[in-house]
C-alpha positions in Angstrom: -16.8 -113.0 -96.3 -17.2 -116.2 -98.2 -19.8 -116.2 -100.8 -23.3 -117.6 -100.0 -22.9 -120.3 -102.5 -19.8 -121.5 -100.6 -21.3 -121.2 -97.2 -25.1 -122.1 -97.8 -27.6 -121.7 -95.1 -29.3 -124.7 -93.6 -32.1 -124.7 -96.4 -29.4 -124.5 -99.1 -27.5 -127.4 -97.7 -30.6 -129.6 -97.3 -31.7 -128.8 -100.9 -28.4 -129.9 -102.2 -28.4 -133.1 -100.3 -31.9 -133.8 -101.3 -30.9 -133.2 -104.9 -27.9 -135.5 -104.4 -30.0 -138.2 -102.9 -32.8 -138.0 -105.6 -33.3 -140.7 -108.3 -31.8 -138.4 -111.0 -28.5 -138.7 -112.7 -27.3 -135.2 -111.6 -26.0 -133.8 -109.3 -23.9 -136.8 -108.7 -20.2 -137.7 -107.8 -18.7 -134.8 -109.5 -20.7 -132.2 -107.8 -20.3 -134.1 -104.4 -16.5 -133.9 -105.0 -16.7 -130.2 -105.6 -18.9 -129.6 -102.5 -16.3 -131.5 -100.4 -13.5 -129.4 -101.8 -15.4 -126.3 -101.1 -16.1 -127.2 -97.5 -12.5 -128.0 -97.1 -11.6 -124.4 -98.2 -14.2 -122.9 -95.9 -12.5 -124.9 -92.9 -9.1 -123.2 -93.8 -10.8 -119.8 -93.9 -12.0 -120.5 -90.4 -8.5 -121.4 -89.2 -7.2 -118.1 -90.7 -9.8 -116.1 -89.0 -9.0 -117.8 -85.7 -5.4 -116.6 -86.1 -5.7 -113.2 -87.6 -6.0 -110.4 -84.9 -4.6 -112.5 -82.0 -1.6 -111.1 -80.2 0.0 -114.4 -80.1 0.1 -114.8 -83.8 1.0 -111.1 -84.7 4.2 -112.3 -86.5 2.2 -114.5 -89.0 -0.8 -112.0 -89.4 0.1 -111.0 -93.0 0.7 -114.6 -93.9 -2.6 -115.7 -92.5 -4.5 -112.9 -94.2 -3.1 -114.1 -97.4 -4.1 -117.6 -96.6 -7.7 -116.3 -95.8 -7.9 -114.7 -99.2 -6.5 -117.8 -100.9 -9.0 -120.0 -99.0 -11.9 -117.9 -99.9 -10.9 -117.9 -103.6 -10.5 -121.6 -103.7 -13.8 -121.9 -102.0 -15.6 -119.8 -104.6 -13.9 -121.8 -107.3 -15.0 -125.2 -105.8 -18.4 -124.0 -105.1 -18.9 -122.9 -108.9 -17.8 -126.3 -109.8 -20.8 -127.9 -108.0 -23.1 -126.4 -110.8 -20.6 -126.5 -113.6 -20.4 -130.3 -113.3 -24.2 -130.6 -113.6 -24.0 -128.4 -116.8 -21.3 -130.5 -118.1 -23.1 -133.7 -117.6 -26.3 -132.5 -119.1 -24.3 -131.5 -122.2 -23.0 -135.0 -122.5 -26.6 -136.3 -122.2 -27.8 -133.8 -124.8 -25.1 -135.0 -127.3 -26.1 -138.6 -126.7 -29.7 -137.7 -127.6 -28.8 -136.1 -130.9 -29.9 -137.9 -134.0 -27.6 -140.2 -135.9 -29.8 -141.2 -138.8 -27.2 -140.5 -141.5 -23.5 -139.8 -141.8 -23.8 -136.1 -141.3 -25.9 -136.4 -138.2 -23.7 -139.1 -136.8 -20.6 -137.0 -137.4 -22.2 -134.1 -135.7 -23.3 -136.2 -132.8 -19.9 -137.8 -132.3 -18.2 -134.1 -132.4 -20.7 -132.9 -129.9 -20.2 -135.9 -127.6 -16.4 -135.6 -127.8 -16.6 -131.9 -126.8 -19.0 -132.3 -124.0 -17.0 -135.3 -122.6 -13.8 -133.3 -122.8 -15.5 -130.5 -120.9 -16.7 -132.8 -118.3 -13.2 -134.2 -117.8 -11.7 -130.5 -117.6 -14.2 -129.6 -115.0 -13.2 -132.4 -112.7 -9.6 -131.9 -113.3 -10.0 -128.2 -112.3 -11.8 -129.5 -109.1 -8.8 -131.9 -108.4 -6.4 -129.0 -109.0 -8.4 -126.8 -106.7 -8.4 -129.5 -104.1 -4.6 -129.8 -104.4 -4.2 -126.1 -103.8 -6.3 -126.5 -100.6 -4.1 -129.4 -99.4 -1.0 -127.2 -99.9 -2.7 -124.3 -98.1 -3.7 -126.6 -95.2 0.1 -127.4 -94.5 0.6 -123.6 -94.2 -2.4 -123.1 -91.9 -1.4 -126.2 -89.8 2.1 -124.8 -89.4 1.5 -121.2 -88.8 -2.1 -120.9 -87.7 -3.8 -120.9 -84.4 -2.5 -124.1 -82.8 -5.9 -124.9 -81.3 -7.4 -125.0 -84.9 -4.4 -127.0 -86.4 -6.4 -130.3 -86.4 -9.1 -128.4 -88.4 -6.4 -127.6 -90.9 -5.6 -131.4 -91.1 -9.3 -132.1 -91.4 -9.5 -129.7 -94.3 -6.7 -131.5 -96.0 -8.3 -134.9 -95.6 -11.6 -133.5 -96.9 -10.0 -131.9 -99.8 -8.0 -135.1 -100.7 -11.3 -137.1 -100.6 -12.8 -134.7 -103.0 -9.7 -134.8 -105.2 -9.7 -138.6 -105.3 -13.3 -138.5 -106.4 -12.6 -135.8 -109.0 -9.7 -137.8 -110.5 -11.9 -141.0 -110.7 -14.4 -138.8 -112.8 -11.5 -137.6 -114.9 -10.4 -141.1 -115.6 -13.9 -142.2 -116.5 -14.5 -139.3 -118.9 -11.0 -140.0 -120.4 -12.1 -143.6 -121.2 -14.8 -142.2 -123.5 -12.7 -139.7 -125.3 -12.0 -140.6 -129.0 -8.7 -138.6 -128.9 -6.5 -141.1 -126.9 -3.6 -138.7 -126.8 -5.7 -136.1 -125.3 -7.2 -138.6 -122.9 -3.8 -139.7 -121.9 -2.6 -136.2 -121.2 -5.6 -135.4 -119.1 -5.3 -138.7 -117.1 -1.5 -138.1 -116.5 -2.2 -134.5 -115.3 -4.8 -136.0 -112.8 -2.4 -138.6 -111.5 0.3 -135.9 -111.1 -2.2 -133.8 -109.0 -3.3 -136.7 -107.0 0.3 -137.7 -106.1 1.3 -134.3 -105.1 -1.9 -133.9 -102.8 -1.1 -137.2 -101.0 2.3 -135.9 -100.1 0.7 -132.6 -99.1 -1.6 -134.4 -96.7 1.3 -136.2 -94.9 3.2 -132.9 -94.7 0.1 -131.4 -93.1 -0.4 -134.2 -90.7 3.4 -134.0 -89.7 3.0 -130.4 -89.0 0.0 -130.9 -86.7 2.0 -133.7 -84.9 5.0 -131.6 -84.5 3.0 -128.7 -83.0 1.2 -131.2 -80.6 4.5 -132.5 -79.5 3.9 -135.9 -80.9 6.7 -135.9 -83.4 
């Protein structure tokens, strides 16, 4: 079964949305991106479960069992990032609050801010990579899973890509604040590569759904 954090009850969902809507700086877009990605993974787990154990899909049972396990792992990973993004943001704010009254304090503050900003970018890049894995898995589920749930696999791909695009935006925003421009460039390039691949993956998933529905 999926972890509770990945599939919260009504109270948990309401609490997260209330926190997101509150007049505080966190959770914010990064956590929302991760939550979207977790929901996408949960959808694919549903598609896999609707396939496994049905005689019609016996030939793909092992493949869909593997897909289920992968979806659950991706869901846990994305769910963890919801809180990780808040922690990363709070570290950035803590660094900004450090004193800079003299050269030593200023240097310590700059180092702390750089490390915290890098971590914030890395958390969001991991969200993007997790989302890309979900888009790739969605193509498998759309192609081999229960045909009645193929549109749900496509919905998962769309949802994951939305979270990915938000995460990539956050990566680029953090990269703009990194003093090490070579490091920033490498992170931004990695984010762009992941984004490009995921867009292609979405189209492949949609094509698979259309083919099975007889529209292609």
